[in-house]
PQR file with spaces between the fields and no chain letter, atoms N, CA, C, O and H, PARSE charges and radii, in Angstrom:
ATOM       1  N    MET     1     -50.929   43.032  -67.665 -0.4000 1.5000
ATOM       2  CA   MET     1     -50.119   41.843  -67.452 -0.0000 2.0000
ATOM       3  C    MET     1     -50.620   40.678  -68.302  0.5500 1.7000
ATOM       4  O    MET     1     -49.836   39.958  -68.921 -0.5500 1.4000
ATOM       5  N    TYR     2     -51.955   40.505  -68.318 -0.4000 1.5000
ATOM       6  CA   TYR     2     -52.513   39.413  -69.125 -0.0000 2.0000
ATOM       7  C    TYR     2     -52.254   39.636  -70.611  0.5500 1.7000
ATOM       8  O    TYR     2     -52.063   38.688  -71.373 -0.5500 1.4000
ATOM       9  H    TYR     2     -52.592   41.089  -67.816  0.4000 1.0000
ATOM      10  N    MET     3     -52.250   40.899  -71.005 -0.4000 1.5000
ATOM      11  CA   MET     3     -51.996   41.210  -72.418 -0.0000 2.0000
ATOM      12  C    MET     3     -50.567   40.814  -72.803  0.5500 1.7000
ATOM      13  O    MET     3     -50.350   40.299  -73.899 -0.5500 1.4000
ATOM      14  H    MET     3     -52.405   41.669  -70.386  0.4000 1.0000
ATOM      15  N    LEU     4     -49.613   41.040  -71.942 -0.4000 1.5000
ATOM      16  CA   LEU     4     -48.222   40.676  -72.204 -0.0000 2.0000
ATOM      17  C    LEU     4     -48.073   39.161  -72.326  0.5500 1.7000
ATOM      18  O    LEU     4     -47.360   38.674  -73.204 -0.5500 1.4000
ATOM      19  H    LEU     4     -49.789   41.458  -71.051  0.4000 1.0000
ATOM      20  N    ILE     5     -48.730   38.433  -71.467 -0.4000 1.5000
ATOM      21  CA   ILE     5     -48.686   36.965  -71.522 -0.0000 2.0000
ATOM      22  C    ILE     5     -49.357   36.471  -72.800  0.5500 1.7000
ATOM      23  O    ILE     5     -48.868   35.538  -73.436 -0.5500 1.4000
ATOM      24  H    ILE     5     -49.309   38.829  -70.754  0.4000 1.0000
ATOM      25  N    ALA     6     -50.471   37.089  -73.177 -0.4000 1.5000
ATOM      26  CA   ALA     6     -51.180   36.700  -74.396 -0.0000 2.0000
ATOM      27  C    ALA     6     -50.314   36.938  -75.633  0.5500 1.7000
ATOM      28  O    ALA     6     -50.298   36.111  -76.545 -0.5500 1.4000
ATOM      29  H    ALA     6     -50.869   37.847  -72.660  0.4000 1.0000
ATOM      30  N    ILE     7     -49.600   38.051  -75.671 -0.4000 1.5000
ATOM      31  CA   ILE     7     -48.708   38.354  -76.802 -0.0000 2.0000
ATOM      32  C    ILE     7     -47.564   37.345  -76.850  0.5500 1.7000
ATOM      33  O    ILE     7     -47.210   36.866  -77.927 -0.5500 1.4000
ATOM      34  H    ILE     7     -49.612   38.723  -74.931  0.4000 1.0000
ATOM      35  N    ALA     8     -46.987   37.019  -75.705 -0.4000 1.5000
ATOM      36  CA   ALA     8     -45.884   36.058  -75.657 -0.0000 2.0000
ATOM      37  C    ALA     8     -46.339   34.682  -76.123  0.5500 1.7000
ATOM      38  O    ALA     8     -45.625   34.015  -76.871 -0.5500 1.4000
ATOM      39  H    ALA     8     -47.275   37.408  -74.830  0.4000 1.0000
ATOM      40  N    VAL     9     -47.522   34.251  -75.689 -0.4000 1.5000
ATOM      41  CA   VAL     9     -48.041   32.947  -76.105 -0.0000 2.0000
ATOM      42  C    VAL     9     -48.340   32.949  -77.595  0.5500 1.7000
ATOM      43  O    VAL     9     -48.076   31.958  -78.276 -0.5500 1.4000
ATOM      44  H    VAL     9     -48.102   34.793  -75.082  0.4000 1.0000
ATOM      45  N    THR    10     -48.886   34.044  -78.115 -0.4000 1.5000
ATOM      46  CA   THR    10     -49.186   34.141  -79.547 -0.0000 2.0000
ATOM      47  C    THR    10     -47.906   34.045  -80.368  0.5500 1.7000
ATOM      48  O    THR    10     -47.865   33.336  -81.374 -0.5500 1.4000
ATOM      49  H    THR    10     -49.100   34.849  -77.562  0.4000 1.0000
ATOM      50  N    VAL    11     -46.878   34.741  -79.952 -0.4000 1.5000
ATOM      51  CA   VAL    11     -45.598   34.691  -80.669 -0.0000 2.0000
ATOM      52  C    VAL    11     -45.028   33.271  -80.632  0.5500 1.7000
ATOM      53  O    VAL    11     -44.503   32.786  -81.634 -0.5500 1.4000
ATOM      54  H    VAL    11     -46.911   35.317  -79.135  0.4000 1.0000
ATOM      55  N    LEU    12     -45.131   32.620  -79.498 -0.4000 1.5000
ATOM      56  CA   LEU    12     -44.633   31.252  -79.368 -0.0000 2.0000
ATOM      57  C    LEU    12     -45.393   30.301  -80.290  0.5500 1.7000
ATOM      58  O    LEU    12     -44.783   29.459  -80.947 -0.5500 1.4000
ATOM      59  H    LEU    12     -45.557   33.014  -78.684  0.4000 1.0000
ATOM      60  N    VAL    13     -46.695   30.427  -80.343 -0.4000 1.5000
ATOM      61  CA   VAL    13     -47.511   29.561  -81.198 -0.0000 2.0000
ATOM      62  C    VAL    13     -47.173   29.802  -82.667  0.5500 1.7000
ATOM      63  O    VAL    13     -47.050   28.850  -83.439 -0.5500 1.4000
ATOM      64  H    VAL    13     -47.191   31.111  -79.808  0.4000 1.0000
ATOM      65  N    ILE    14     -47.024   31.060  -83.057 -0.4000 1.5000
ATOM      66  CA   ILE    14     -46.680   31.374  -84.450 -0.0000 2.0000
ATOM      67  C    ILE    14     -45.311   30.818  -84.804  0.5500 1.7000
ATOM      68  O    ILE    14     -45.138   30.258  -85.887 -0.5500 1.4000
ATOM      69  H    ILE    14     -47.124   31.833  -82.431  0.4000 1.0000
ATOM      70  N    ALA    15     -44.334   30.959  -83.914 -0.4000 1.5000
ATOM      71  CA   ALA    15     -42.986   30.449  -84.181 -0.0000 2.0000
ATOM      72  C    ALA    15     -43.000   28.924  -84.326  0.5500 1.7000
ATOM      73  O    ALA    15     -42.358   28.384  -85.227 -0.5500 1.4000
ATOM      74  H    ALA    15     -44.475   31.414  -83.035  0.4000 1.0000
ATOM      75  N    LEU    16     -43.714   28.241  -83.462 -0.4000 1.5000
ATOM      76  CA   LEU    16     -43.784   26.778  -83.557 -0.0000 2.0000
ATOM      77  C    LEU    16     -44.511   26.342  -84.825  0.5500 1.7000
ATOM      78  O    LEU    16     -44.109   25.369  -85.462 -0.5500 1.4000
ATOM      79  H    LEU    16     -44.236   28.680  -82.730  0.4000 1.0000
ATOM      80  N    ALA    17     -45.569   27.045  -85.195 -0.4000 1.5000
ATOM      81  CA   ALA    17     -46.288   26.711  -86.430 -0.0000 2.0000
ATOM      82  C    ALA    17     -45.400   26.942  -87.644  0.5500 1.7000
ATOM      83  O    ALA    17     -45.410   26.150  -88.585 -0.5500 1.4000
ATOM      84  H    ALA    17     -45.896   27.835  -84.677  0.4000 1.0000
ATOM      85  N    TRP    18     -44.640   28.019  -87.622 -0.4000 1.5000
ATOM      86  CA   TRP    18     -43.741   28.331  -88.736 -0.0000 2.0000
ATOM      87  C    TRP    18     -42.697   27.213  -88.907  0.5500 1.7000
ATOM      88  O    TRP    18     -42.443   26.759  -90.023 -0.5500 1.4000
ATOM      89  H    TRP    18     -44.632   28.663  -86.858  0.4000 1.0000
ATOM      90  N    ARG    19     -42.114   26.788  -87.820 -0.4000 1.5000
ATOM      91  CA   ARG    19     -41.122   25.706  -87.885 -0.0000 2.0000
ATOM      92  C    ARG    19     -41.757   24.415  -88.351  0.5500 1.7000
ATOM      93  O    ARG    19     -41.152   23.662  -89.113 -0.5500 1.4000
ATOM      94  H    ARG    19     -42.321   27.156  -86.914  0.4000 1.0000
ATOM      95  N    GLY    20     -42.976   24.150  -87.898 -0.4000 1.5000
ATOM      96  CA   GLY    20     -43.672   22.934  -88.290 -0.0000 2.0000
ATOM      97  C    GLY    20     -43.985   22.911  -89.768  0.5500 1.7000
ATOM      98  O    GLY    20     -43.831   21.879  -90.422 -0.5500 1.4000
ATOM      99  H    GLY    20     -43.468   24.762  -87.278  0.4000 1.0000
ATOM     100  N    ILE    21     -44.418   24.023  -90.295 -0.4000 1.5000
ATOM     101  CA   ILE    21     -44.721   24.104  -91.725 -0.0000 2.0000
ATOM     102  C    ILE    21     -43.438   23.985  -92.535  0.5500 1.7000
ATOM     103  O    ILE    21     -43.416   23.298  -93.555 -0.5500 1.4000
ATOM     104  H    ILE    21     -44.544   24.861  -89.764  0.4000 1.0000
ATOM     105  N    GLY    22     -42.381   24.636  -92.102 -0.4000 1.5000
ATOM     106  CA   GLY    22     -41.101   24.575  -92.810 -0.0000 2.0000
ATOM     107  C    GLY    22     -40.508   23.182  -92.782  0.5500 1.7000
ATOM     108  O    GLY    22     -39.945   22.738  -93.783 -0.5500 1.4000
ATOM     109  H    GLY    22     -42.399   25.195  -91.272  0.4000 1.0000
ATOM     110  N    ALA    23     -40.617   22.483  -91.667 -0.4000 1.5000
ATOM     111  CA   ALA    23     -40.085   21.125  -91.561 -0.0000 2.0000
ATOM     112  C    ALA    23     -40.887   20.165  -92.431  0.5500 1.7000
ATOM     113  O    ALA    23     -40.320   19.236  -93.007 -0.5500 1.4000
ATOM     114  H    ALA    23     -41.075   22.845  -90.854  0.4000 1.0000
ATOM     115  N    GLY    24     -42.186   20.374  -92.534 -0.4000 1.5000
ATOM     116  CA   GLY    24     -43.017   19.511  -93.367 -0.0000 2.0000
ATOM     117  C    GLY    24     -42.688   19.654  -94.838  0.5500 1.7000
ATOM     118  O    GLY    24     -42.720   18.672  -95.580 -0.5500 1.4000
ATOM     119  H    GLY    24     -42.646   21.128  -92.066  0.4000 1.0000
ATOM     120  N    ALA    25     -42.375   20.857  -95.267 -0.4000 1.5000
ATOM     121  CA   ALA    25     -42.041   21.092  -96.672 -0.0000 2.0000
ATOM     122  C    ALA    25     -40.685   20.486  -97.014  0.5500 1.7000
ATOM     123  O    ALA    25     -40.491   20.012  -98.133 -0.5500 1.4000
ATOM     124  H    ALA    25     -42.350   21.655  -94.664  0.4000 1.0000
ATOM     125  N    ALA    26     -39.744   20.491  -96.073 -0.4000 1.5000
ATOM     126  CA   ALA    26     -38.414   19.940  -96.336 -0.0000 2.0000
ATOM     127  C    ALA    26     -38.470   18.417  -96.454  0.5500 1.7000
ATOM     128  O    ALA    26     -37.673   17.829  -97.186 -0.5500 1.4000
ATOM     129  H    ALA    26     -39.901   20.876  -95.164  0.4000 1.0000
ATOM     130  N    ASN    27     -39.391   17.775  -95.749 -0.4000 1.5000
ATOM     131  CA   ASN    27     -39.506   16.326  -95.814 -0.0000 2.0000
ATOM     132  C    ASN    27     -40.352   15.852  -96.975  0.5500 1.7000
ATOM     133  O    ASN    27     -40.393   14.654  -97.257 -0.5500 1.4000
ATOM     134  H    ASN    27     -40.038   18.252  -95.154  0.4000 1.0000
ATOM     135  N    ASP    28     -41.022   16.753  -97.649 -0.4000 1.5000
ATOM     136  CA   ASP    28     -41.880   16.399  -98.767 -0.0000 2.0000
ATOM     137  C    ASP    28     -41.020   15.879  -99.917  0.5500 1.7000
ATOM     138  O    ASP    28     -39.974   16.452 -100.220 -0.5500 1.4000
ATOM     139  H    ASP    28     -40.989   17.726  -97.420  0.4000 1.0000
ATOM     140  N    GLU    29     -41.453   14.808 -100.547 -0.4000 1.5000
ATOM     141  CA   GLU    29     -40.687   14.188 -101.631 -0.0000 2.0000
ATOM     142  C    GLU    29     -40.525   15.123 -102.822  0.5500 1.7000
ATOM     143  O    GLU    29     -39.478   15.127 -103.470 -0.5500 1.4000
ATOM     144  H    GLU    29     -42.303   14.342 -100.300  0.4000 1.0000
ATOM     145  N    THR    30     -41.551   15.913 -103.115 -0.4000 1.5000
ATOM     146  CA   THR    30     -41.468   16.818 -104.263 -0.0000 2.0000
ATOM     147  C    THR    30     -40.499   17.958 -104.022  0.5500 1.7000
ATOM     148  O    THR    30     -39.979   18.532 -104.979 -0.5500 1.4000
ATOM     149  H    THR    30     -42.402   15.910 -102.589  0.4000 1.0000
ATOM     150  N    ALA    31     -40.245   18.299 -102.778 -0.4000 1.5000
ATOM     151  CA   ALA    31     -39.316   19.390 -102.488 -0.0000 2.0000
ATOM     152  C    ALA    31     -37.879   18.992 -102.797  0.5500 1.7000
ATOM     153  O    ALA    31     -37.049   19.863 -103.058 -0.5500 1.4000
ATOM     154  H    ALA    31     -40.667   17.833 -102.001  0.4000 1.0000
ATOM     155  N    ARG    32     -37.566   17.705 -102.776 -0.4000 1.5000
ATOM     156  CA   ARG    32     -36.196   17.244 -103.033 -0.0000 2.0000
ATOM     157  C    ARG    32     -35.895   17.102 -104.513  0.5500 1.7000
ATOM     158  O    ARG    32     -34.728   17.133 -104.904 -0.5500 1.4000
ATOM     159  H    ARG    32     -38.240   16.998 -102.565  0.4000 1.0000
ATOM     160  N    GLN    33     -36.913   16.948 -105.343 -0.4000 1.5000
ATOM     161  CA   GLN    33     -36.682   16.750 -106.768 -0.0000 2.0000
ATOM     162  C    GLN    33     -36.498   18.092 -107.456  0.5500 1.7000
ATOM     163  O    GLN    33     -37.254   19.029 -107.199 -0.5500 1.4000
ATOM     164  H    GLN    33     -37.861   16.924 -105.025  0.4000 1.0000
ATOM     165  N    PRO    34     -35.495   18.195 -108.334 -0.5600 1.5000
ATOM     166  CA   PRO    34     -35.293   19.460 -109.041  0.2800 2.0000
ATOM     167  C    PRO    34     -36.404   19.686 -110.068  0.5500 1.7000
ATOM     168  O    PRO    34     -37.053   18.744 -110.523 -0.5500 1.4000
ATOM     169  N    GLN    35     -36.600   20.930 -110.412 -0.4000 1.5000
ATOM     170  CA   GLN    35     -37.597   21.274 -111.413 -0.0000 2.0000
ATOM     171  C    GLN    35     -37.163   20.773 -112.784  0.5500 1.7000
ATOM     172  O    GLN    35     -35.975   20.773 -113.109 -0.5500 1.4000
ATOM     173  H    GLN    35     -36.073   21.695 -110.043  0.4000 1.0000
ATOM     174  N    ALA    36     -38.130   20.348 -113.580 -0.4000 1.5000
ATOM     175  CA   ALA    36     -37.834   19.884 -114.939 -0.0000 2.0000
ATOM     176  C    ALA    36     -37.429   21.073 -115.794  0.5500 1.7000
ATOM     177  O    ALA    36     -38.004   22.156 -115.681 -0.5500 1.4000
ATOM     178  H    ALA    36     -39.095   20.347 -113.315  0.4000 1.0000
ATOM     179  N    ARG    37     -36.450   20.870 -116.635 -0.4000 1.5000
ATOM     180  CA   ARG    37     -36.011   21.944 -117.527 -0.0000 2.0000
ATOM     181  C    ARG    37     -36.961   22.082 -118.699  0.5500 1.7000
ATOM     182  O    ARG    37     -37.625   21.123 -119.092 -0.5500 1.4000
ATOM     183  H    ARG    37     -35.983   19.991 -116.727  0.4000 1.0000
ATOM     184  N    SER    38     -37.020   23.247 -119.237 -0.4000 1.5000
ATOM     185  CA   SER    38     -37.904   23.473 -120.366 -0.0000 2.0000
ATOM     186  C    SER    38     -37.339   22.773 -121.593  0.5500 1.7000
ATOM     187  O    SER    38     -36.131   22.562 -121.695 -0.5500 1.4000
ATOM     188  H    SER    38     -36.480   24.026 -118.918  0.4000 1.0000
ATOM     189  N    THR    39     -38.211   22.418 -122.515 -0.4000 1.5000
ATOM     190  CA   THR    39     -37.790   21.644 -123.676 -0.0000 2.0000
ATOM     191  C    THR    39     -37.267   22.512 -124.809  0.5500 1.7000
ATOM     192  O    THR    39     -36.683   21.992 -125.760 -0.5500 1.4000
ATOM     193  H    THR    39     -39.192   22.590 -122.432  0.4000 1.0000
ATOM     194  N    ARG    40     -37.463   23.813 -124.729 -0.4000 1.5000
ATOM     195  CA   ARG    40     -36.964   24.631 -125.826 -0.0000 2.0000
ATOM     196  C    ARG    40     -35.442   24.781 -125.726  0.5500 1.7000
ATOM     197  O    ARG    40     -34.850   24.653 -124.654 -0.5500 1.4000
ATOM     198  H    ARG    40     -37.937   24.235 -123.957  0.4000 1.0000
ATOM     199  N    ALA    41     -34.851   25.051 -126.853 -0.4000 1.5000
ATOM     200  CA   ALA    41     -33.386   25.141 -126.907 -0.0000 2.0000
ATOM     201  C    ALA    41     -32.908   26.306 -126.067  0.5500 1.7000
ATOM     202  O    ALA    41     -33.470   27.401 -126.106 -0.5500 1.4000
ATOM     203  H    ALA    41     -35.332   25.156 -127.724  0.4000 1.0000
ATOM     204  N    SER    42     -31.877   26.050 -125.319 -0.4000 1.5000
ATOM     205  CA   SER    42     -31.348   27.125 -124.484 -0.0000 2.0000
ATOM     206  C    SER    42     -30.381   27.963 -125.306  0.5500 1.7000
ATOM     207  O    SER    42     -29.568   27.440 -126.068 -0.5500 1.4000
ATOM     208  H    SER    42     -31.421   25.161 -125.287  0.4000 1.0000
ATOM     209  N    ARG    43     -30.486   29.246 -125.138 -0.4000 1.5000
ATOM     210  CA   ARG    43     -29.589   30.148 -125.842 -0.0000 2.0000
ATOM     211  C    ARG    43     -28.396   30.453 -124.954  0.5500 1.7000
ATOM     212  O    ARG    43     -28.500   30.353 -123.731 -0.5500 1.4000
ATOM     213  H    ARG    43     -31.146   29.671 -124.519  0.4000 1.0000
ATOM     214  N    PRO    44     -27.293   30.814 -125.526 -0.5600 1.5000
ATOM     215  CA   PRO    44     -26.133   31.128 -124.688  0.2800 2.0000
ATOM     216  C    PRO    44     -26.434   32.342 -123.820  0.5500 1.7000
ATOM     217  O    PRO    44     -26.982   33.341 -124.286 -0.5500 1.4000
ATOM     218  N    ARG    45     -26.073   32.237 -122.575 -0.4000 1.5000
ATOM     219  CA   ARG    45     -26.335   33.324 -121.640 -0.0000 2.0000
ATOM     220  C    ARG    45     -25.183   34.306 -121.661  0.5500 1.7000
ATOM     221  O    ARG    45     -24.024   33.937 -121.470 -0.5500 1.4000
ATOM     222  H    ARG    45     -25.628   31.426 -122.195  0.4000 1.0000
ATOM     223  N    THR    46     -25.519   35.555 -121.895 -0.4000 1.5000
ATOM     224  CA   THR    46     -24.502   36.602 -121.856 -0.0000 2.0000
ATOM     225  C    THR    46     -24.699   37.381 -120.576  0.5500 1.7000
ATOM     226  O    THR    46     -25.823   37.639 -120.147 -0.5500 1.4000
ATOM     227  H    THR    46     -26.460   35.854 -122.050  0.4000 1.0000
ATOM     228  N    ARG    47     -23.619   37.739 -119.996 -0.4000 1.5000
ATOM     229  CA   ARG    47     -23.676   38.471 -118.733 -0.0000 2.0000
ATOM     230  C    ARG    47     -23.639   39.960 -119.025  0.5500 1.7000
ATOM     231  O    ARG    47     -22.734   40.449 -119.703 -0.5500 1.4000
ATOM     232  H    ARG    47     -22.705   37.529 -120.345  0.4000 1.0000
ATOM     233  N    ALA    48     -24.619   40.669 -118.515 -0.4000 1.5000
ATOM     234  CA   ALA    48     -24.656   42.113 -118.692 -0.0000 2.0000
ATOM     235  C    ALA    48     -23.586   42.754 -117.813  0.5500 1.7000
ATOM     236  O    ALA    48     -23.390   42.368 -116.661 -0.5500 1.4000
ATOM     237  H    ALA    48     -25.354   40.272 -117.965  0.4000 1.0000
ATOM     238  N    VAL    49     -22.908   43.730 -118.380 -0.4000 1.5000
ATOM     239  CA   VAL    49     -21.852   44.412 -117.647 -0.0000 2.0000
ATOM     240  C    VAL    49     -22.389   45.772 -117.214  0.5500 1.7000
ATOM     241  O    VAL    49     -22.810   46.580 -118.041 -0.5500 1.4000
ATOM     242  H    VAL    49     -23.067   44.043 -119.316  0.4000 1.0000
ATOM     243  N    ALA    50     -22.368   46.002 -115.945 -0.4000 1.5000
ATOM     244  CA   ALA    50     -22.804   47.299 -115.427 -0.0000 2.0000
ATOM     245  C    ALA    50     -21.760   48.349 -115.768  0.5500 1.7000
ATOM     246  O    ALA    50     -20.586   48.019 -115.932 -0.5500 1.4000
ATOM     247  H    ALA    50     -22.026   45.345 -115.273  0.4000 1.0000
ATOM     248  N    PRO    51     -22.167   49.612 -115.878 -0.5600 1.5000
ATOM     249  CA   PRO    51     -21.194   50.653 -116.252  0.2800 2.0000
ATOM     250  C    PRO    51     -19.995   50.721 -115.317  0.5500 1.7000
ATOM     251  O    PRO    51     -18.883   51.000 -115.764 -0.5500 1.4000
ATOM     252  N    ASP    52     -20.200   50.471 -114.027 -0.4000 1.5000
ATOM     253  CA   ASP    52     -19.061   50.571 -113.114 -0.0000 2.0000
ATOM     254  C    ASP    52     -18.165   49.343 -113.166  0.5500 1.7000
ATOM     255  O    ASP    52     -17.136   49.309 -112.492 -0.5500 1.4000
ATOM     256  H    ASP    52     -21.103   50.244 -113.664  0.4000 1.0000
ATOM     257  N    ASP    53     -18.535   48.326 -113.957 -0.4000 1.5000
ATOM     258  CA   ASP    53     -17.679   47.159 -114.153 -0.0000 2.0000
ATOM     259  C    ASP    53     -16.993   47.180 -115.519  0.5500 1.7000
ATOM     260  O    ASP    53     -16.126   46.349 -115.790 -0.5500 1.4000
ATOM     261  H    ASP    53     -19.371   48.354 -114.504  0.4000 1.0000
ATOM     262  N    ASP    54     -17.371   48.111 -116.367 -0.4000 1.5000
ATOM     263  CA   ASP    54     -16.844   48.187 -117.723 -0.0000 2.0000
ATOM     264  C    ASP    54     -15.519   48.955 -117.707  0.5500 1.7000
ATOM     265  O    ASP    54     -15.494   50.134 -117.355 -0.5500 1.4000
ATOM     266  H    ASP    54     -18.075   48.786 -116.147  0.4000 1.0000
ATOM     267  N    PRO    55     -14.421   48.297 -118.086 -0.5600 1.5000
ATOM     268  CA   PRO    55     -13.114   48.969 -118.021  0.2800 2.0000
ATOM     269  C    PRO    55     -13.034   50.223 -118.900  0.5500 1.7000
ATOM     270  O    PRO    55     -12.426   51.217 -118.502 -0.5500 1.4000
ATOM     271  N    GLU    56     -13.642   50.183 -120.093 -0.4000 1.5000
ATOM     272  CA   GLU    56     -13.587   51.350 -120.968 -0.0000 2.0000
ATOM     273  C    GLU    56     -14.344   52.534 -120.353  0.5500 1.7000
ATOM     274  O    GLU    56     -13.890   53.674 -120.443 -0.5500 1.4000
ATOM     275  H    GLU    56     -14.135   49.376 -120.417  0.4000 1.0000
ATOM     276  N    PHE    57     -15.470   52.271 -119.743 -0.4000 1.5000
ATOM     277  CA   PHE    57     -16.234   53.318 -119.070 -0.0000 2.0000
ATOM     278  C    PHE    57     -15.415   53.922 -117.934  0.5500 1.7000
ATOM     279  O    PHE    57     -15.388   55.141 -117.764 -0.5500 1.4000
ATOM     280  H    PHE    57     -15.840   51.344 -119.669  0.4000 1.0000
ATOM     281  N    LEU    58     -14.753   53.077 -117.163 -0.4000 1.5000
ATOM     282  CA   LEU    58     -13.945   53.569 -116.050 -0.0000 2.0000
ATOM     283  C    LEU    58     -12.767   54.399 -116.546  0.5500 1.7000
ATOM     284  O    LEU    58     -12.419   55.404 -115.926 -0.5500 1.4000
ATOM     285  H    LEU    58     -14.775   52.087 -117.301  0.4000 1.0000
ATOM     286  N    ARG    59     -12.144   53.992 -117.663 -0.4000 1.5000
ATOM     287  CA   ARG    59     -11.037   54.783 -118.229 -0.0000 2.0000
ATOM     288  C    ARG    59     -11.537   56.153 -118.680  0.5500 1.7000
ATOM     289  O    ARG    59     -10.872   57.167 -118.466 -0.5500 1.4000
ATOM     290  H    ARG    59     -12.427   53.176 -118.166  0.4000 1.0000
ATOM     291  N    GLU    60     -12.721   56.174 -119.310 -0.4000 1.5000
ATOM     292  CA   GLU    60     -13.295   57.438 -119.775 -0.0000 2.0000
ATOM     293  C    GLU    60     -13.575   58.379 -118.599  0.5500 1.7000
ATOM     294  O    GLU    60     -13.284   59.572 -118.677 -0.5500 1.4000
ATOM     295  H    GLU    60     -13.261   55.351 -119.484  0.4000 1.0000
ATOM     296  N    ILE    61     -14.130   57.851 -117.525 -0.4000 1.5000
ATOM     297  CA   ILE    61     -14.389   58.662 -116.335 -0.0000 2.0000
ATOM     298  C    ILE    61     -13.081   59.178 -115.751  0.5500 1.7000
ATOM     299  O    ILE    61     -12.990   60.334 -115.339 -0.5500 1.4000
ATOM     300  H    ILE    61     -14.366   56.881 -117.461  0.4000 1.0000
ATOM     301  N    ASP    62     -12.071   58.317 -115.717 -0.4000 1.5000
ATOM     302  CA   ASP    62     -10.769   58.719 -115.182 -0.0000 2.0000
ATOM     303  C    ASP    62     -10.169   59.842 -116.021  0.5500 1.7000
ATOM     304  O    ASP    62      -9.625   60.802 -115.476 -0.5500 1.4000
ATOM     305  H    ASP    62     -12.145   57.377 -116.052  0.4000 1.0000
ATOM     306  N    ARG    63     -10.267   59.726 -117.350 -0.4000 1.5000
ATOM     307  CA   ARG    63      -9.743   60.789 -118.222 -0.0000 2.0000
ATOM     308  C    ARG    63     -10.484   62.104 -117.984  0.5500 1.7000
ATOM     309  O    ARG    63      -9.870   63.170 -117.953 -0.5500 1.4000
ATOM     310  H    ARG    63     -10.710   58.946 -117.793  0.4000 1.0000
ATOM     311  N    LYS    64     -11.811   62.026 -117.817 -0.4000 1.5000
ATOM     312  CA   LYS    64     -12.580   63.249 -117.586 -0.0000 2.0000
ATOM     313  C    LYS    64     -12.215   63.885 -116.258  0.5500 1.7000
ATOM     314  O    LYS    64     -12.132   65.109 -116.158 -0.5500 1.4000
ATOM     315  H    LYS    64     -12.310   61.159 -117.842  0.4000 1.0000
ATOM     316  N    LEU    65     -11.997   63.068 -115.236 -0.4000 1.5000
ATOM     317  CA   LEU    65     -11.640   63.606 -113.937 -0.0000 2.0000
ATOM     318  C    LEU    65     -10.254   64.244 -113.938  0.5500 1.7000
ATOM     319  O    LEU    65     -10.014   65.223 -113.232 -0.5500 1.4000
ATOM     320  H    LEU    65     -12.065   62.073 -115.317  0.4000 1.0000
ATOM     321  N    ARG    66      -9.350   63.686 -114.729 -0.4000 1.5000
ATOM     322  CA   ARG    66      -7.994   64.232 -114.798 -0.0000 2.0000
ATOM     323  C    ARG    66      -7.895   65.420 -115.754  0.5500 1.7000
ATOM     324  O    ARG    66      -6.865   66.093 -115.796 -0.5500 1.4000
ATOM     325  H    ARG    66      -9.546   62.890 -115.302  0.4000 1.0000
ATOM     326  N    GLY    67      -8.941   65.680 -116.512 -0.4000 1.5000
ATOM     327  CA   GLY    67      -8.923   66.803 -117.444 -0.0000 2.0000
ATOM     328  C    GLY    67      -8.243   66.482 -118.761  0.5500 1.7000
ATOM     329  O    GLY    67      -7.891   67.395 -119.509 -0.5500 1.4000
ATOM     330  H    GLY    67      -9.777   65.132 -116.478  0.4000 1.0000
ATOM     331  N    GLU    68      -8.050   65.212 -119.061 -0.4000 1.5000
ATOM     332  CA   GLU    68      -7.382   64.805 -120.292 -0.0000 2.0000
ATOM     333  C    GLU    68      -8.356   64.614 -121.442  0.5500 1.7000
ATOM     334  O    GLU    68      -7.937   64.361 -122.571 -0.5500 1.4000
ATOM     335  H    GLU    68      -8.336   64.471 -118.453  0.4000 1.0000
ATOM     336  N    ASP    69      -9.650   64.731 -121.171 -0.4000 1.5000
ATOM     337  CA   ASP    69     -10.654   64.497 -122.199 -0.0000 2.0000
ATOM     338  C    ASP    69     -10.851   65.760 -123.014  0.5500 1.7000
ATOM     339  O    ASP    69     -11.176   66.810 -122.458 -0.5500 1.4000
ATOM     340  H    ASP    69      -9.990   64.936 -120.254  0.4000 1.0000
ATOM     341  N    LYS    70     -10.657   65.676 -124.332 -0.4000 1.5000
ATOM     342  CA   LYS    70     -10.761   66.825 -125.225 -0.0000 2.0000
ATOM     343  C    LYS    70     -12.189   67.025 -125.743  0.5500 1.7000
ATOM     344  O    LYS    70     -12.496   68.080 -126.297 -0.5500 1.4000
ATOM     345  H    LYS    70     -10.393   64.824 -124.783  0.4000 1.0000
ATOM     346  N    SER    71     -13.060   66.036 -125.573 -0.4000 1.5000
ATOM     347  CA   SER    71     -14.395   66.103 -126.170 -0.0000 2.0000
ATOM     348  C    SER    71     -15.351   66.998 -125.388  0.5500 1.7000
ATOM     349  O    SER    71     -16.352   67.434 -125.957 -0.5500 1.4000
ATOM     350  H    SER    71     -12.811   65.178 -125.123  0.4000 1.0000
ATOM     351  N    SER    72     -15.095   67.296 -124.112 -0.4000 1.5000
ATOM     352  CA   SER    72     -16.068   68.104 -123.364 -0.0000 2.0000
ATOM     353  C    SER    72     -15.568   69.482 -123.044  0.5500 1.7000
ATOM     354  O    SER    72     -16.281   70.268 -122.419 -0.5500 1.4000
ATOM     355  H    SER    72     -14.282   66.942 -123.650  0.4000 1.0000
């Protein structure tokens, strides 16, 4: 019985400490300021296309499934 109470109190203390630490970080002045950007020139960002998002890949798979592909 004492062990159950000890575990419950420990969990309560940890939860309160976690909230206290999290609340302190949110009120910190440095947490509100955005990070400084790097000074080097930014290159254009290209988005990688996964194979299942590539329309040509999907058409090729569809042709293979339908048996219309002559290459295999």
